[in-house]
C-alpha positions in Angstrom: -14.8 16.8 -17.9 -17.0 16.0 -20.9 -16.7 12.7 -22.8 -13.9 13.3 -25.1 -15.7 11.3 -27.9 -19.0 13.0 -27.4 -18.6 14.7 -30.8 -17.4 11.6 -32.6 -19.4 10.1 -35.5 -20.2 6.4 -35.4 -20.2 4.1 -38.4 -20.9 0.4 -38.8 -18.1 -1.9 -39.5 -18.6 -5.7 -39.7 -21.7 -5.2 -37.6 -19.8 -3.3 -34.9 -20.2 0.4 -34.0 -17.0 2.3 -34.4 -16.4 5.8 -33.1 -14.5 8.4 -35.2 -11.4 9.8 -33.6 -11.9 13.3 -32.1 -9.1 15.3 -33.6 -8.0 18.4 -31.6 -6.1 21.2 -33.2 -3.6 23.3 -31.2 -1.4 26.0 -32.6 1.2 28.5 -31.7 4.8 29.6 -31.8 6.1 27.0 -29.5 9.3 28.9 -29.1 11.5 27.7 -26.2 9.1 24.8 -25.6 8.6 24.4 -21.8 6.4 22.4 -19.5 3.6 25.1 -19.8 3.3 24.2 -23.5 3.4 20.6 -22.7 0.7 21.0 -20.1 -1.6 22.7 -22.5 -1.2 19.9 -24.9 -1.8 17.3 -22.2 -5.1 19.0 -21.4 -6.0 19.2 -25.1 -5.3 15.4 -25.4 -7.8 14.8 -22.6 -10.5 16.5 -24.8 -10.0 14.2 -27.8 -8.1 11.2 -29.3 -5.5 12.9 -31.4 -3.7 16.2 -31.0 -2.6 17.9 -34.1 -0.2 20.9 -33.5 0.1 23.7 -36.0 3.4 25.7 -35.8 3.9 29.2 -37.1 6.8 30.0 -39.4 9.7 32.1 -38.3 8.4 34.8 -40.7 4.9 34.9 -39.1 6.3 35.1 -35.6 8.7 37.9 -36.4 5.8 39.9 -38.0 3.5 39.5 -35.0 5.7 39.1 -31.9 9.3 39.7 -32.9 12.1 37.3 -33.6 11.8 33.7 -32.3 14.6 32.2 -30.2 14.6 28.9 -32.0 14.2 28.2 -35.8 11.0 26.6 -37.2 13.0 23.3 -37.7 14.0 23.3 -34.0 10.5 24.1 -32.9 9.0 21.3 -34.9 11.4 18.8 -33.5 10.7 19.9 -29.9 6.9 19.7 -30.3 7.2 16.2 -31.9 9.1 15.1 -28.8 6.2 15.8 -26.5 4.4 12.6 -25.5 0.8 13.9 -26.0 1.4 15.1 -29.7 0.3 12.9 -32.6 1.0 15.1 -35.6 2.8 18.4 -36.3 1.9 20.8 -39.1 4.4 23.6 -40.0 3.0 26.8 -41.5 -0.1 27.3 -39.5 -1.7 30.7 -40.0 -1.3 33.2 -37.1 -5.1 33.6 -37.1 -6.7 30.2 -36.7 -9.3 29.6 -39.4 -12.1 27.2 -40.1 -10.3 26.1 -43.3 -7.2 25.0 -41.4 -9.3 22.9 -39.0 -11.2 21.3 -41.9 -8.0 20.8 -43.9 -6.5 18.8 -41.0 -9.8 17.0 -40.2 -10.0 18.6 -36.8 -13.2 19.0 -34.8 -12.2 21.9 -32.7 -9.3 24.1 -31.6 -7.9 24.3 -28.0 -5.9 27.1 -26.5 -5.0 28.4 -23.0 -7.1 31.0 -21.1 -4.6 33.8 -22.0 -5.3 36.2 -24.9 -3.1 36.1 -28.0 -3.3 38.8 -30.7 -1.9 39.7 -34.1 0.3 42.7 -34.6 -2.9 44.7 -35.4 -4.4 43.7 -32.0 -6.9 41.1 -33.4 -7.8 38.0 -31.3 -6.1 35.1 -33.2 -9.0 32.8 -32.3 -12.0 35.1 -33.1 -13.0 33.0 -36.2 -13.1 29.6 -34.4 -14.7 31.2 -31.4 -17.6 32.6 -33.5 -18.1 29.2 -35.1 -18.3 27.4 -31.7 -15.2 25.3 -32.6 -13.0 26.5 -29.8 -12.3 25.2 -26.3 -10.2 26.6 -23.6 -7.8 25.0 -21.1 -6.1 26.5 -18.1 -2.7 28.1 -18.7 0.1 26.9 -16.5 0.8 29.8 -14.0 4.3 30.7 -13.3 6.1 30.0 -16.7 6.2 31.5 -20.1 8.8 32.0 -22.9 8.7 35.7 -22.0 9.7 34.9 -18.4 12.4 32.5 -19.4 14.0 35.0 -21.8 13.8 37.5 -19.0 15.7 35.3 -16.6 18.5 35.0 -19.1 18.7 38.7 -20.0 18.7 39.9 -16.4 20.8 37.0 -15.1 18.5 36.7 -12.2 18.8 34.0 -9.5 15.4 34.4 -7.9 13.9 31.4 -9.7 15.7 28.9 -7.6 16.1 28.6 -3.9 18.2 26.7 -1.4 17.5 25.2 2.0 14.6 26.8 3.9 13.9 29.4 1.2 13.3 26.7 -1.4 9.6 27.3 -1.6 9.5 31.0 -0.9 7.5 33.1 -3.3 9.4 36.0 -4.8 8.4 39.4 -3.5 11.0 41.6 -5.1 10.0 44.5 -7.4 9.0 43.7 -10.9 11.3 44.5 -13.8 10.4 45.5 -17.3 10.6 41.8 -18.2 7.6 40.9 -16.0 9.6 38.6 -13.8 7.3 38.2 -10.9 3.8 38.5 -9.5 4.2 42.3 -9.2 4.3 42.6 -13.0 1.3 44.2 -14.6 0.4 41.6 -17.2 -1.9 38.9 -15.8 -0.4 36.3 -18.2 3.3 36.8 -18.6 3.8 38.8 -15.4 4.4 35.4 -13.9 3.4 34.2 -10.5 5.8 31.8 -8.7 5.5 28.3 -10.1 4.1 26.1 -7.3 4.8 22.4 -7.8 2.3 19.8 -6.7 2.4 16.0 -6.6 -0.8 16.0 -8.7 1.1 17.9 -11.5 3.9 15.3 -11.4 1.3 12.5 -11.6 -0.4 14.1 -14.5 2.9 14.3 -16.4 4.1 10.8 -15.5 3.1 7.7 -17.5 3.1 5.8 -14.2 4.5 2.6 -15.8 7.1 0.4 -14.1 9.7 -1.6 -16.1 8.5 -5.0 -17.3 10.4 -8.0 -16.1 13.5 -8.4 -18.3 13.5 -4.8 -19.6 16.9 -3.3 -20.1 17.1 -0.2 -18.0 19.1 2.9 -19.1 20.1 5.7 -16.7 21.3 9.2 -17.6 21.8 12.2 -15.3 22.2 16.0 -15.6 20.7 19.4 -15.3 18.5 19.2 -18.5 18.1 23.0 -18.1 15.9 24.8 -20.7 15.0 21.5 -22.2 16.1 21.8 -25.8 16.8 19.8 -29.1 20.2 18.7 -27.9 18.6 17.1 -24.9 15.9 15.5 -27.1 18.4 14.0 -29.5 20.5 12.7 -26.7 17.5 11.1 -24.9 16.2 9.5 -28.1 19.6 7.8 -28.6 19.8 6.8 -24.9 16.4 5.3 -25.1 17.5 3.1 -28.1 20.0 1.5 -25.8 17.3 -0.2 -23.8 13.7 -0.6 -23.0 13.2 1.8 -20.2 14.8 5.3 -19.7 15.4 6.8 -16.2 16.6 10.5 -16.0 18.3 11.7 -12.9 17.9 15.4 -12.3 20.4 17.3 -10.2 19.3 19.8 -7.6 19.6 23.5 -8.3 22.6 24.0 -5.9 24.4 21.1 -7.5 23.9 22.4 -11.0 25.0 25.8 -9.9 28.1 24.4 -8.5 29.2 23.0 -11.9 27.6 25.6 -14.1 28.1 28.7 -12.2 26.5 32.1 -13.0 22.7 32.0 -12.6 22.3 28.4 -13.8 20.0 26.6 -13.8 17.8 28.9 -15.6 14.8 26.6 -14.7 14.5 25.3 -11.2 14.3 21.7 -10.3 10.5 21.5 -10.2 10.3 23.1 -13.6 13.0 20.8 -15.0 11.1 17.7 -13.7 8.0 18.4 -15.7 10.0 19.5 -18.8 11.8 16.1 -18.8 8.7 14.1 -18.0 6.9 15.6 -21.0 9.5 13.9 -23.3 8.1 10.9 -25.1 11.5 9.0 -24.7 11.5 9.3 -20.9 9.8 6.7 -18.6 10.9 7.9 -15.1 12.6 10.8 -13.4 14.8 10.7 -10.2 14.2 14.0 -8.5 17.4 15.3 -6.9 19.6 12.5 -8.1 23.1 12.2 -6.6 25.9 13.8 -8.6 27.9 10.7 -8.3 26.3 7.5 -9.6 26.3 5.2 -6.6 26.1 1.4 -6.0 22.8 2.1 -4.2 21.3 3.9 -7.1 22.3 1.2 -9.6 21.0 -1.6 -7.4 17.7 0.2 -6.5 16.7 0.8 -10.1 18.4 -2.3 -11.4 20.2 -0.2 -14.0 21.9 -2.0 -17.0 23.5 0.9 -18.8 24.6 4.4 -17.7 25.0 7.0 -20.4 26.5 10.5 -20.7 26.8 12.9 -23.7 29.9 14.4 -25.2 29.9 17.4 -22.9 32.7 17.6 -20.4 32.1 15.8 -17.1 32.9 17.8 -14.0 34.7 16.0 -11.2 32.9 16.1 -7.8 34.9 18.4 -5.5 37.5 18.5 -8.3 38.6 15.0 -7.6 36.0 12.2 -8.0 34.7 11.0 -11.4 30.9 10.8 -10.9 30.8 7.9 -13.3 33.6 5.8 -11.7 31.3 3.0 -10.4 29.5 2.3 -13.7 32.8 2.5 -15.6 34.2 -0.1 -13.2 31.2 -2.3 -13.8 31.7 -1.8 -17.6 28.1 -0.5 -18.0 29.1 3.1 -19.0 28.5 4.5 -22.5 29.2 7.8 -24.1 26.6 9.0 -26.5 27.1 11.5 -29.4 23.7 13.1 -30.0 24.9 14.6 -33.2 23.5 17.9 -32.0 25.6 20.9 -31.0 22.9 22.7 -29.1 23.6 23.5 -25.4 21.8 25.5 -22.7 24.7 28.0 -22.9 24.3 28.4 -26.6 20.7 29.3 -26.1 21.7 32.0 -23.6 24.2 33.3 -26.0 21.4 33.7 -28.6 19.4 35.6 -26.3 22.2 37.9 -25.0 23.3 38.6 -28.6 19.8 39.8 -29.5 19.1 41.4 -26.2 17.5 44.7 -27.4 15.3 42.8 -29.9 14.0 40.5 -27.1 13.6 43.3 -24.6 11.4 45.2 -27.1 9.5 42.0 -28.0 8.7 41.3 -24.3 7.7 44.9 -23.5 5.4 44.9 -26.6 3.8 41.6 -25.7 3.1 42.8 -22.1 1.7 46.1 -23.4 -0.8 44.2 -25.7 -1.8 41.8 -23.0 -2.6 44.6 -20.5 -4.7 46.4 -23.2 -6.5 43.1 -23.9 -7.1 42.3 -20.2 -8.5 45.8 -19.5 -10.8 45.5 -22.6 -12.0 42.1 -21.3 -12.7 43.6 -17.9 -14.6 46.5 -19.4 -16.7 44.0 -21.4 -17.6 41.9 -18.3 -18.6 45.2 -16.4 -20.8 46.2 -19.3 -22.5 42.8 -19.4 -23.1 42.9 -15.6 -24.6 46.4 -15.9 -26.9 45.2 -18.7 
């Protein structure tokens, strides 16, 4: 990877050479922010010093893609919660201009290697590409907002596995939502997300608690990581110095949520939570009941839960009985009414609009991909 400060100007200050921060511009809808968005921003951060994220308004998104799932206020809050983001600008134009880069003192723009277009079929990055102020990072295969919306609309269960089938790659036929690798679009016709230890390392800050740090523990599904989770984790983090999040396995979540929950599988949820700037560590496959062993192993000082109902294990045991006995249990009111179920309700209530949105998006992507292939063939022939 190139030196991220290669383009930075230097100036003399008190006899010392000081390099100018390289400011990187990223923009998009950031609707239903997921670990794919976070991974793109992580890669952008590696190319510079500061990441400035421009977010499109609800009006712009509706014009070019169809109705967003989240409001612009919710989308701004979610992006601000990602650990690699330094500044957020609402009202970014759908077509990225040189003026917007200059207004925000950005050196260049970064986007994934998928194609995004306006309602008229114009590449939204053609201006910055022509000016050589555009860099590309790899899109995270296996996840997109289109895919997540499809999981909710179709109430599919093939995104999570149990036992020996946990890592099987889906081979069922593609739906009109582009749910699997048989879908036609090379971008939102999603391949199975394949987790790796390298990906987890990239998302983790790798820091252990300092001696004397007050350690806070929370646990749950954290499915479709949303603004309610973000507000809850921010308040939990304020109760101590180091926040650990325990994530329940897919079968455990399904046992207390039912239906096709979780919408995102355990591996996807791990990265979504790790991308949050308030989180220091994640316990993958945490026990549903908070045990003495868990408390001792992580030296936990406070255990928190939100205002959502606590399901008893096997209908009998309170999963927080031990921290309550120790008098280290606290209930937190996040002040936010958003839940994963409410997100699903939003999607279901606008089902036809989102189906049309997804179908139109895939159609445009196929056309763009085919045009790109023809262009490559012409260049080879020349």
